[in-house]
C-alpha positions, 0 to 999 in steps of 0.5 A: 500500500502506498502512502496517501498524498498527505503523508508524501514528502513534497518535492517543492517544499520551500518557496525558493524551490518553486521560484527556481523551477519557475525561472527555469521554465520561463528561461527555457520557454522564452529563451531568456537569461535567468539573470534577467527574470525577476520574482514579482510574487509567490503564493502557495495554495494549501488545499490544492498543494500548488505553488503560483509564482509571478515572474517578470522580464523585459516588458513581459509577465507570466504566472507559473502554476506548479504541482508541489508533489510532482515538482512540475510546472502545470501551466504557464500563463503570460499576462 
């Protein structure tokens, strides 16, 4: 029997882990140097277990949604 989701250790436990993954995703998708990307805001959704990170670079902004258990980006929405 496998442990329930509440007993599993999250892969994105800390805010800095989520920010690092979000910056990596934006750098790859938009071909931007990570040094040029700024963190605007972060939020953790307790019920869903998702991280939301808002990033900005040049004149663009994006919100990156990540699954903290899987440690993956689930959505990148440019705003």
